[in-house]
N, C-alpha and C positions, 0 to 999 in steps of 0.2 A: 357466467364466464364473460371476460371482456370481449366486446364485439370485434375489436381490431387491435393488434399490436405488432411490433417488429422487433427483432433481436439482432444485435451486432454479433457476427460470428466470431468464434475463438479459434485459435490454432489447434494443432494436434496435442493431445495430452497423454503422457505416460506416467502412471501413478502406482506407487507401492514401494515398500522397503526393498532396497537393492537395485532399483531400476537405473540409478545413476551409473552403475558399473557397465551398462550397455552403451553408454553415450559415445565413447571413443570409437567403437566399431561402427556405430551408426554414422558418425561423421565420415569415416573412411569409405563406407559403402556409398555415400552421397557424393564422393569425389572431391571433398575439400582437402586443401593442402596446407593452409596456414591459418590457424585458429587464433583469434584475439580473445584471450581469456580475461574478461573484465570481472574481477572478483574482489570480495572483501579480503582484507589482510588476514583476518582470522582463518578463512578457508585456505588461503594460499600457504599458510604456515602449518596446515594440518596433514594428517596421514591420508585422508581421502583425496586431497589434491595430489599428493605424491603418487598415489596409485593411478589416478587419472592421467597424469603426465606420462607415466610408464606405459599405460595402455595405449595412449596416443602414439608414443614412440614405437611400440610394437606394431602398430597399424600404419606406420610411416606417415603420420600426420604431425606436422610441426606446430608447436604451441608457443605463443608469446604471451607473457603475463602482464596485465595492467592493473596494479593494485588500486582499490578504491578505499578511501578513508573519509568517513563522514558523508553527509548528504551531498549530492552532486551540485556543483556550482557552475556558473558560466565559465569561469577560468579553467576548472578541472575538465569539463567536457571539451572545451576548445583544445586543450593540450592533448588529451587522450585521443581525440579524433584525428589530429594531425599525425600523431604517432602511429595510429592504426593504418592510416593511408600510406605513410612513408614506409612502413614495414611490409606492405603488400598483403595484408590479411584478406582472406576471401570469405570469412564467416566470423560472426561474433557470438561468443558463448558467455552469458552473464550468470555468475554464481554468487549467491549471498542473500542479504536482505534487500529491502526495497531500494536502498541507495545504490547497491551494485546493479540491480536489475534495471533501474531507471537510467543509470549511467550507460549500461550496455545498449539499451534502446537508442539513447541519444547518439552514442558513438556510431552505431550501425547506420543511423540516418546521416549524420554529418560526414562521416568518412566517405560514404557513397556520393554525397553532394559535392564535397570538396574535390573529388576525383574528376568532376565535370567542369570545373571552373578554375581560373587562374587567380581569382580574388581570395583573399584571406578573410572569409566571412565568419562572424561569431554566431554561435547558436542563439544568442540573445535576440537576434533579429527575427527569429522564427517563433518566439514565445508569445503566448496569448497575453494580450493586455500591455505588453511592453515592446514587442517587435513590430517591424514595418513590412515584413515579408510573409508570404503564405508558405507554410511548412511544405517541404518537398515530399512527394508521394513515395519516392524510392528509398531503399535502404539495402544494406548488406543482409544476407541470410542471418537470422537471429534465433538463438536457442536460449531459453530461460530456465534456470535451475534455482528455485528458492530454497534457502536454508533456514529461514525463519518464517513462522506462520503469521504474516502481518498484512502488508500493504495490498497483496493480491496483484502487484504490478505485472506478474507473469501472465495475467489474463486481460490487461487493459490496453488501450490504444494511446496512452500518453505517458510521458516521462516528466516528472516534477523536478524542476531545476531552481535553485535558490541563489539569491544574492543577499547576503546578510549585512545589516547595518541600518542606520537611520532612514535611508531611502530604500531599504531592502524589500525583497519580494520573494514569493514562491509561486512560480507560474509553470504552465504545462507546454511542452512540445507535443502537439497532438495531431494525429491523422489516423484514419481508419486502417491504413496499411501498417501501422506500427505494432499491431498485436504480434507477438512472437510466432514463428513458424511451428516450433515445438516447445512444449512445456514439460519438464521432467521434475515431477514432485516425488522426492524420495524422503519420507518422514524420518528415516534413520539419520539423515544429515543434521537433523535438529537435536539429536540426543545430547550433544555437548554444548548447546546454546545455554548460556547462564540465565539464571532466574530473572535478572533485571531486564535483559533483552527479550526473554520469553514473555514477560508480563507486558511490556510496552507494545511489542508487536501484536500480541493477542488482543489487547484492548483497542488497537487500531482496527484490526479485522472485525471485532465485534461492533465497533462504531459504524464501520462501513456497511455491514450486514443490516444493522438496525435502521440506519438512515435510508438505505435503499429499499428496505422492506416497507417502511411507512411512507416513503416518498409519494408525492402526488403524481409522479411519472411511472410508478411501479405498475406491474401487470400480473396476470395470473401465472405466467411462466416464471418470472422473477420471484414472485411471492412463494411459489412452491420450493424453489431452490434455497432462497434466503431463510425461510422459516426452519427448514430442516437443519441448515448450517448453524443457525442461532441456537437451536436445541443442543447441537453437539458442543458448541463453545460453553454453554451454561453448565454442562456436566464435565467436560474435559479440563477446562482451564483451572477450576479450583483444585483438581488433583495435582496438576503441574505446580501450581503456586504453593501448595502445601508441602512441596519438597520432592515430589515424585517425578523428577525431571527426566528419568530414563524410562518412563512408562511409554512404550512404543504405541500402544493403542491410543492413548491420549494425544500423543504427538501426531498420529495419523489423522485423528479427528480434527485437530487444529489445522493441520496442513490442508486438508480437504476444505474446511470452512474458510480458510484464508483465500484459497483459489476461487471459491464461490463468491467471496466478497468482491473480488476483482470483477468477475462476470456481472455481479449485481450492480455495482456502481457504474460500470460501463454502459449499462442499459437503463438504469433508473435514477442515476445521479445521487447527490448527497444533500445534507441538511446543515443545521446550525453549527455543529461541532467542527466540521471541515470548513464551513464558511469563515469561522474565526481562526482555525488552525493555520490557514495560509498566511494572513498578515502577522499572526503571533510568531510563526516560524521565520518570517522574514526579518524580524527585529533583532533577535538574539539566537545564538546557536543552541538549539534544544531539540532532542529527539521528537519526531512527529508523534510517536505513540504515547509519549509522556503528556503531550498536549491533549490528545484524545482522551487519555485516561483521567486527566484532571477535569475535563469538560463533560464527559458522557453522562454522569449522574446528575449534576445540577441542571444541565440543559433539559434533559428528559423529565426530570422531576417537575421543573417549571412548566413544561409542555403538558404534562398530565393535569396539573392544577388548572392551567388556563383552559384546557379542553373541557374540564368538568365545570368550572365556574362560569364560563362564557359560552358553553355549548358549541365550541369549535370542533369540527371534523370528528364525528363519532367513530368513523372507521379507524382512526388512530388508536382509540381506546380498545376497540374490538380486536385490532391486531396485537396489541400488548396483552390482551386477555388470552389470545391463542398461544403467545409465548409463555405466559404464566402456567398454562396447562402442561406444556412440555417441560418446564423447569420445576413443576410441582410446587408452585408458590401461589399465593392468594392475590389474583387480579393484578392490574397495572402497578399498584403500590408494591406488591410483592416482587414484581420484575425490577423495579427501581432498587429495592433493598438487596436483591440478589446481585445486581450489578455493583452496588455499593460494597458488598462483601468481597467481591472479586477485586475491586479497586483497593480495598484495605489490605488484602493479601499481597497485592502488587507492591505496596509500600513506595509509591511514587513520590519524588520530591516535589515541593510546591514551586510555582512559577518564580517566586522571589529568589530561589536558589540559582536561577539563570540570569538574574540581573534585571528583571522586569520591574517597572515602576507603576504606581497608581495612574499617573498621567497617561502612560502608554496604553494601559488597558482600558481606560475611559475613552480614549480616542478610538480604539478598535471597537469597543462596545457600542459606540455611537453610530456605527454604520450597519446597514441592513445586511445580515449574513444568513438570511433564512434559506436561500437557495430553493430546494424542493421540499422544504418542511411543510407538513400538513397543518401545523399549528403555528401561529405567529405570536411572538413575544414583543412586548413594548421595549422601547429604547431604555427606559428606566430599569426594566428587568434585566436586560442583557448587560448593562453597565454594572449593576449590582452583582450579578453572577461572576463576572470577570474580576471585579475588585476582591471578591471573597476568595479567589484563588491565590492571592499573595500570602 
């Protein structure tokens, strides 16, 4: 067992089919009066949202809705934060996929900050790598309700915000205090999520679990959580992608795995796939999960070959062998093939469909994106891998 390690705490968790129906009364018991519901347009248009709004009304809790469309941008966060402040909201509830939850986190932070200053400061000034200010520690009370099993944002301390274009970026607003106070994971909310979103979200979660599990920063605690969650994904995701989208058991397994992926990356970090996903996502508008799904197999296949040919980090291969046993496949190569089968079932579009060029991918592949990867790839390898995605 590892001699020493530390774990970033998570907020409270309520898990299970139907637990979302208790949220309105919980908000009322805590004494909140005006809820900022930062949610995906899909959720806001559905029957579960209508029921939630009625439950809040019955509990004499006012709800103001703030629709989220696409991944959070500097402009959208600034606009939503000012609205939340001017509307006098005293709690933020995020409902939806990673974009909605990241938006909710950022709004909770910025609305609180703007209430203490007369300056009209943009969230961009607090982002890692592009900002000039230290992120403020305070935020409004924050509740997170994921409806897709993907980013694990409900369990992390950062919100990813993008600015898309030639000088684009995807950077984090990060602080230990940004982990939500309460996470409500209700797998029944995902039953109506379409296959395309299910696939992209799940491959993001799998990537996060795998990268955290093999990370040089991992530890015994994270390994035990991540390995079990990886086993669940390997068995549940094929069922969903084969058309069984209403399989509540599979949805529950994926919802749990996605939550654990957030816990895992918050404590063990990420690797090559996410190292490239940031700059790729900053250039063109593309779902983050599509990037992960395109990269997860070629990156890890190259890492297996490098580890075997050059004797790099035998623990990486040992960990893949443990996954193989749980997925009932043959060794590290069997793990790669099983992931490849899941990607084939996902039917993801290639990067060229989003406007990427060879020159753009060569430039991205030329940079070191290894992060916490246990195996290092050469620049020639990473460039070749990215070019092949067109």
